[in-house]
C-alpha positions in Angstrom: 44.3 89.9 60.9 48.0 89.9 60.1 50.4 92.3 61.6 52.7 93.8 59.4 56.3 93.5 60.5 58.7 95.2 58.1 56.7 98.9 58.9 58.0 98.6 62.6 61.1 97.2 61.9 61.5 100.7 59.5 60.6 102.6 62.6 62.9 101.0 64.6 65.6 101.7 62.6 64.9 105.3 61.7 64.0 105.6 65.8 67.7 104.5 66.7 69.3 106.2 63.6 68.2 109.3 65.2 68.5 108.7 68.5 72.2 108.1 67.3 72.5 111.0 65.3 71.4 113.6 68.3 74.2 112.1 70.5 76.6 113.8 68.4 78.4 117.0 68.8 77.4 118.4 65.3 74.9 120.3 64.7 73.8 119.4 61.6 73.9 115.3 62.8 71.5 116.5 65.6 69.3 118.2 62.9 69.6 115.0 60.8 68.5 113.0 64.1 65.5 115.0 64.6 64.4 114.7 61.2 65.4 111.0 61.3 63.8 110.7 64.6 60.7 112.3 63.5 60.1 110.5 60.5 60.3 107.2 62.4 58.1 108.4 65.0 55.6 109.1 62.1 55.6 105.5 60.4 55.6 103.9 63.9 52.0 105.8 64.9 50.7 105.5 61.5 51.2 101.7 61.5 49.8 101.5 65.1 46.6 103.1 63.7 45.7 99.7 61.6 45.2 98.9 57.9 44.2 101.6 55.7 40.8 102.4 54.9 37.8 104.6 53.4 37.8 108.0 54.1 36.2 108.5 57.7 33.3 110.7 56.2 29.8 109.9 57.3 27.5 108.0 54.6 30.8 107.8 51.9 31.5 104.2 53.5 30.5 101.8 56.3 31.9 102.4 59.4 33.8 99.4 59.5 35.8 99.9 56.4 36.8 103.7 57.5 40.2 104.5 58.7 41.2 106.1 62.0 41.7 109.4 62.0 43.4 110.1 65.0 46.7 108.5 63.8 46.6 110.6 60.8 45.6 113.9 62.9 48.6 113.2 65.5 50.9 112.3 62.1 50.0 115.9 60.6 51.0 117.7 63.6 53.9 116.4 64.5 55.2 117.2 60.9 54.0 120.7 61.6 56.3 120.5 64.8 59.2 118.9 63.8 59.2 121.7 60.9 59.7 124.3 63.3 62.2 122.3 64.9 64.3 121.6 61.6 64.0 125.5 61.0 65.3 126.6 64.7 68.2 123.8 64.4 68.8 125.5 60.8 69.2 129.0 62.6 71.4 127.3 65.5 73.9 126.0 62.4 73.7 129.1 60.6 74.3 131.2 63.8 77.3 128.9 65.5 78.8 128.6 61.7 79.3 132.8 61.7 80.6 132.8 65.2 82.8 130.1 65.7 83.4 128.5 62.1 82.3 125.1 62.8 78.8 123.4 64.0 80.4 121.6 66.8 78.7 122.1 70.2 81.5 123.3 72.9 81.3 122.0 76.6 79.9 124.9 79.2 82.6 126.6 80.9 80.7 126.2 83.9 80.3 122.6 84.0 84.3 122.1 83.2 84.5 124.6 86.3 82.0 122.4 88.2 83.7 119.1 87.2 87.3 120.5 87.6 86.3 121.0 91.2 84.8 117.8 92.0 87.9 116.1 90.6 89.6 118.3 93.1 87.5 117.3 96.1 87.9 113.6 95.0 91.9 113.7 94.8 91.8 116.2 98.1 90.0 113.1 99.5 91.8 110.2 98.3 95.3 111.8 99.4 93.4 112.3 103.1 92.0 108.8 102.7 96.0 107.7 102.0 97.1 109.9 104.8 95.0 108.6 107.5 95.8 104.7 106.4 99.5 105.9 106.8 99.0 107.1 110.4 96.7 104.3 111.4 99.3 101.9 109.8 102.1 103.9 112.2 100.1 103.5 115.3 99.6 100.0 114.9 103.1 99.5 114.5 103.8 101.3 117.4 101.4 99.4 119.2 102.7 96.1 118.0 106.3 97.3 118.6 105.3 98.5 121.9 104.0 94.9 122.8 107.0 93.2 121.7 109.1 95.5 124.1 106.9 94.8 126.9 106.6 91.3 126.6 110.7 91.3 125.9 111.1 92.9 129.4 108.3 90.7 131.2 110.5 87.7 129.4 114.1 89.1 130.7 112.8 89.8 134.1 111.5 86.1 134.6 114.4 84.6 133.2 116.4 87.2 136.0 114.3 86.0 138.6 114.5 82.8 137.7 118.4 83.1 137.2 118.4 84.4 140.8 116.3 81.7 142.4 118.5 78.8 140.8 121.7 80.4 142.3 119.9 81.4 145.5 119.6 77.2 145.3 122.7 76.9 144.5 123.8 78.7 147.3 121.8 76.8 149.6 122.8 73.5 148.7 126.6 74.2 148.7 126.0 75.3 152.4 124.0 71.8 152.9 127.2 70.3 151.2 129.7 72.0 153.4 128.2 71.1 156.6 127.7 67.3 155.2 131.6 67.6 154.6 132.3 69.4 157.9 130.0 66.8 159.8 131.9 63.7 157.8 135.4 65.0 159.1 136.7 66.3 156.2 139.6 68.5 156.3 139.4 72.4 155.8 142.4 72.2 152.6 139.9 69.9 150.9 136.7 71.5 151.6 138.7 74.6 150.4 139.4 72.9 147.2 136.0 71.5 146.6 134.4 75.0 147.2 136.9 76.2 144.8 135.5 73.7 142.2 131.9 74.5 143.0 132.6 78.0 142.7 134.1 78.0 139.2 131.2 75.6 138.2 129.0 78.0 139.7 130.4 81.0 137.7 130.4 79.2 134.6 126.9 78.7 134.8 126.3 82.3 135.7 128.5 83.4 132.7 126.3 81.7 130.4 122.8 82.6 131.8 124.4 86.7 131.4 125.6 85.8 128.0 122.2 84.5 127.4 120.7 87.4 128.6 123.2 89.5 126.6 121.9 87.7 123.4 118.6 88.3 124.0 119.3 91.9 124.6 121.4 92.3 121.1 118.4 90.2 119.4 115.3 92.6 120.8 117.8 95.8 119.9 118.2 94.0 116.3 114.3 93.9 115.8 114.1 97.6 116.8 115.8 98.6 114.5 114.2 96.4 111.7 111.1 97.9 112.8 112.2 101.6 112.7 113.9 100.8 109.1 110.3 99.7 107.8 108.7 102.9 109.8 111.1 105.0 107.8 110.5 103.1 104.4 106.2 103.4 105.0 106.9 107.3 105.6 109.3 107.3 102.2 106.4 105.5 100.5 103.6 107.7 101.6 105.6 110.8 101.0 106.1 109.6 97.4 102.3 108.3 96.9 101.2 112.2 98.2 103.2 113.9 95.9 102.7 111.5 93.0 98.6 112.5 93.9 99.5 116.1 94.2 101.5 115.9 90.8 98.8 114.2 88.6 96.4 116.8 90.3 98.0 119.7 89.4 98.3 118.3 85.9 94.9 117.8 85.6 94.3 121.2 86.5 96.9 122.5 83.9 95.1 120.1 81.1 91.3 121.4 82.8 92.7 125.0 82.3 93.7 124.5 78.8 90.8 123.0 77.5 89.1 125.9 78.9 91.2 128.6 77.1 91.0 126.6 73.6 87.0 126.3 74.0 86.9 130.3 74.7 86.7 131.9 71.6 87.4 135.9 71.2 85.0 136.5 68.9 81.8 135.8 71.7 82.7 138.8 73.1 83.3 141.7 70.3 80.3 140.7 68.2 77.3 142.2 68.2 
């Protein structure tokens, strides 16, 4: 027994065409889609019922040569149902043409309101998420800045302590050196000259250390100003993004209200 391929392909093509037409907004195309879809399904049922045979009447032909009556009964029922649906859709098309002058199906106003509220909620959530991200970024940067300041202060404290320790060590060495010179019998004038030279060297070293500390403080202040400038720029960008999000949300609301106003038909309220 060979399976006929052409009827199955034809039924598949009819069903695909009918489904495509059903997805249109025009009621006339929806009506054509229902008719084409019904014919495709009927052809599929008849083809699946097997080959043609004799009438299913007892005594007329052998049972093996009889046609299957079930697909035929189902197709007859489907034809009647399709006729009723076609008449109903024709009435809808005629009524729509009388009321609106077109056969296109308009969006439901409540569905638009639900979609608009959902869009509003999404935009609000996006704005809140961006605001929370910005706040977390600011807190993280402030924590990093505080950590940098603490490290800088600790480094300066250690450098000052090291400087004081070195100065104390120099004083101890100077005292030991002075006692050693006195024990050797060096005159007071020569000792005074050597002390002045040593004091001048120590003063130069202390000035160098103070200069280094001042440079470190200036570097810290410069970095603090740069961090403040970056925070200010981040705030400006966030405000710009928030304004842009609010502008887009207001534009979406205005566009949705405009579509709702265009969708409303004044004849629907006064027609009895």
